[in-house]
N, CA, C and O of each residue as an XYZ file, in Angstrom:
268
protein
N      29.658    -36.843     -4.564
C      29.675    -37.540     -3.289
C      31.074    -38.084     -3.056
O      31.703    -38.632     -3.961
N      31.540    -37.927     -1.849
C      32.857    -38.385     -1.458
C      32.717    -39.751     -0.774
O      32.081    -39.844      0.276
N      33.294    -40.803     -1.346
C      33.186    -42.157     -0.815
C      34.418    -42.567     -0.015
O      34.730    -43.754      0.070
N      35.117    -41.606      0.569
C      36.325    -41.937      1.308
C      35.972    -42.526      2.671
O      34.890    -42.282      3.207
N      36.896    -43.298      3.218
C      36.707    -43.883      4.542
C      36.656    -42.778      5.588
O      35.931    -42.891      6.576
N      37.410    -41.725      5.380
C      37.419    -40.598      6.314
C      36.035    -39.939      6.398
O      35.585    -39.565      7.481
N      35.372    -39.803      5.260
C      34.028    -39.230      5.226
C      33.026    -40.152      5.938
O      32.162    -39.683      6.679
N      33.150    -41.450      5.709
C      32.273    -42.414      6.368
C      32.463    -42.379      7.878
O      31.487    -42.426      8.627
N      33.703    -42.296      8.329
C      33.994    -42.244      9.761
C      33.396    -40.982     10.378
O      32.871    -41.027     11.491
N      33.468    -39.876      9.675
C      32.880    -38.623     10.163
C      31.374    -38.782     10.356
O      30.824    -38.328     11.359
N      30.702    -39.432      9.390
C      29.262    -39.674      9.496
C      28.943    -40.598     10.665
O      27.975    -40.371     11.391
N      29.747    -41.629     10.848
C      29.532    -42.564     11.951
C      29.684    -41.872     13.303
O      28.886    -42.095     14.214
N      30.704    -41.038     13.427
C      30.931    -40.356     14.698
C      29.808    -39.373     15.019
O      29.498    -39.152     16.189
N      29.202    -38.787     14.001
C      28.060    -37.899     14.220
C      26.855    -38.672     14.744
O      26.004    -38.104     15.429
N      26.775    -39.953     14.430
C      25.648    -40.786     14.848
C      25.939    -41.574     16.120
O      25.162    -42.457     16.482
N      27.035    -41.275     16.802
C      27.302    -41.873     18.097
C      28.280    -43.028     18.100
O      28.503    -43.631     19.150
N      28.868    -43.357     16.975
C      29.884    -44.410     16.925
C      31.206    -43.830     17.399
O      31.478    -42.647     17.195
N      32.020    -44.653     18.026
C      33.345    -44.215     18.439
C      34.359    -45.301     18.103
O      34.038    -46.486     18.021
N      35.595    -44.849     17.914
C      36.689    -45.746     17.572
C      36.997    -46.629     18.768
O      37.232    -46.138     19.872
N      36.993    -47.947     18.538
C      37.284    -48.875     19.623
C      38.689    -49.450     19.488
O      39.450    -49.464     20.456
N      39.037    -49.924     18.293
C      40.375    -50.468     18.079
C      40.618    -50.620     16.585
O      39.708    -50.461     15.772
N      41.865    -50.931     16.241
C      42.234    -51.161     14.851
C      43.054    -52.431     14.764
O      43.831    -52.746     15.666
N      42.877    -53.156     13.673
C      43.678    -54.338     13.391
C      44.201    -54.159     11.969
O      43.527    -54.506     10.999
N      45.393    -53.621     11.862
C      45.931    -53.315     10.544
C      45.204    -52.125      9.958
O      45.145    -51.058     10.570
N      44.650    -52.307      8.772
C      43.961    -51.201      8.106
C      42.448    -51.250      8.308
O      41.713    -50.517      7.645
N      41.981    -52.096      9.203
C      40.550    -52.192      9.482
C      40.268    -51.607     10.864
O      40.789    -52.075     11.876
N      39.436    -50.579     10.877
C      39.114    -49.880     12.117
C      37.741    -50.320     12.591
O      36.797    -50.393     11.804
N      37.633    -50.610     13.874
C      36.395    -51.071     14.458
C      35.728    -49.909     15.191
O      36.327    -49.294     16.074
N      34.489    -49.616     14.819
C      33.704    -48.564     15.444
C      32.505    -49.186     16.130
O      31.905    -50.132     15.620
N      32.156    -48.643     17.299
C      31.106    -49.225     18.129
C      30.159    -48.131     18.598
O      30.584    -47.023     18.927
N      28.869    -48.455     18.624
C      27.851    -47.558     19.147
C      27.210    -48.247     20.337
O      26.512    -49.247     20.173
N      27.439    -47.722     21.531
C      26.924    -48.373     22.737
C      25.410    -48.223     22.874
O      24.774    -49.051     23.526
N      24.825    -47.196     22.281
C      23.376    -47.000     22.378
C      22.619    -48.070     21.593
O      21.579    -48.553     22.040
N      23.139    -48.437     20.427
C      22.468    -49.429     19.582
C      23.149    -50.784     19.617
O      22.637    -51.742     19.037
N      24.287    -50.888     20.280
C      25.087    -52.113     20.360
C      25.503    -52.630     18.984
O      25.571    -53.838     18.760
N      25.777    -51.712     18.074
C      26.215    -52.088     16.733
C      27.716    -51.894     16.605
O      28.278    -50.916     17.099
N      28.353    -52.843     15.933
C      29.776    -52.785     15.648
C      29.952    -52.732     14.144
O      29.286    -53.459     13.407
N      30.846    -51.874     13.692
C      31.068    -51.699     12.260
C      32.564    -51.695     11.998
O      33.319    -51.019     12.697
N      32.988    -52.440     11.002
C      34.397    -52.493     10.621
C      34.578    -51.707      9.332
O      33.969    -52.022      8.309
N      35.420    -50.682      9.390
C      35.648    -49.794      8.252
C      37.064    -50.030      7.730
O      38.034    -49.850      8.466
N      37.187    -50.436      6.455
C      38.532    -50.585      5.883
C      39.111    -49.213      5.528
O      38.501    -48.448      4.780
N      40.276    -48.914      6.066
C      40.943    -47.637      5.806
C      42.247    -47.950      5.102
O      43.220    -48.363      5.733
N      42.265    -47.756      3.802
C      43.437    -48.074      2.986
C      44.028    -46.781      2.428
O      43.930    -46.511      1.231
N      44.635    -45.993      3.295
C      45.262    -44.748      2.867
C      44.249    -43.769      2.325
O      43.210    -43.527      2.940
N      44.555    -43.206      1.166
C      43.674    -42.218      0.543
C      42.726    -42.831     -0.476
O      42.023    -42.103     -1.177
N      42.692    -44.165     -0.571
C      41.816    -44.811     -1.540
C      40.360    -44.700     -1.089
O      40.047    -44.870      0.090
N      39.486    -44.415     -2.038
C      38.056    -44.357     -1.748
C      37.484    -45.756     -1.651
O      37.992    -46.696     -2.263
N      36.412    -45.882     -0.868
C      35.664    -47.128     -0.806
C      34.810    -47.225     -2.064
O      34.490    -46.206     -2.676
N      34.442    -48.432     -2.452
C      33.531    -48.556     -3.579
C      32.167    -48.024     -3.143
O      31.844    -48.006     -1.955
N      31.387    -47.599     -4.105
C      30.068    -47.017     -3.820
C      29.186    -48.021     -3.082
O      28.493    -47.660     -2.131
N      29.210    -49.266     -3.515
C      28.395    -50.305     -2.894
C      28.791    -50.564     -1.453
O      27.927    -50.705     -0.588
N      30.098    -50.627     -1.183
C      30.576    -50.853      0.176
C      30.234    -49.672      1.073
O      29.834    -49.862      2.221
N      30.386    -48.466      0.564
C      30.082    -47.260      1.330
C      28.628    -47.281      1.797
O      28.350    -47.065      2.977
N      27.700    -47.539      0.874
C      26.278    -47.542      1.227
C      25.897    -48.774      2.045
O      24.967    -48.711      2.850
N      26.592    -49.881      1.856
C      26.342    -51.064      2.660
C      26.723    -50.814      4.117
O      25.997    -51.218      5.026
N      27.845    -50.158      4.342
C      28.267    -49.838      5.705
C      27.312    -48.833      6.348
O      27.027    -48.923      7.542
N      26.819    -47.882      5.565
C      25.823    -46.943      6.090
C      24.562    -47.675      6.518
O      23.989    -47.381      7.567
N      24.135    -48.628      5.704
C      22.930    -49.400      6.014
C      23.121    -50.228      7.277
O      22.219    -50.304      8.111
N      24.286    -50.848      7.424
C      24.582    -51.631      8.622
C      24.574    -50.745      9.865
O      24.190    -51.192     10.946
N      24.994    -49.500      9.714
C      25.039    -48.564     10.838
C      23.662    -48.003     11.160
O      23.470    -47.392     12.212
N      22.701    -48.205     10.260
C      21.357    -47.686     10.486
C      21.199    -46.240     10.038
O      20.318    -45.531     10.525
N      22.046    -45.800      9.114
C      21.993    -44.439      8.595
C      21.356    -44.463      7.205
O      21.801    -45.198      6.324
N      20.329    -43.666      7.018
C      19.630    -43.610      5.727
C      20.414    -42.717      4.755
O      21.100    -41.782      5.170
N      20.299    -43.020      3.459
C      21.000    -42.240      2.438
C      20.577    -40.783      2.466
O      21.380    -39.896      2.173
N      19.315    -40.526      2.817
C      18.817    -39.148      2.812
C      19.404    -38.320      3.957
O      19.311    -37.092      3.936
N      20.003    -38.969      4.950
C      20.575    -38.263      6.094
C      21.961    -37.709      5.813
O      22.464    -36.893      6.585
N      22.588    -38.137      4.720
C      23.960    -37.673      4.455
C      23.981    -36.466      3.565
O      25.053    -35.952      3.246
């Protein structure tokens, strides 16, 4: 499993999230259908921790079985 921020962003965009703005290395993604906002830390090529990756998926309403 790839825990990169780029992979997470790809999953979010497939579920209707879009890039709204960035503040430094934190990118804000928004889904207008569900009114959910998610902040994804993008620190170069560094992977997210496994816990953070799945926590962000849960906040977005994406089940582990969907990935």
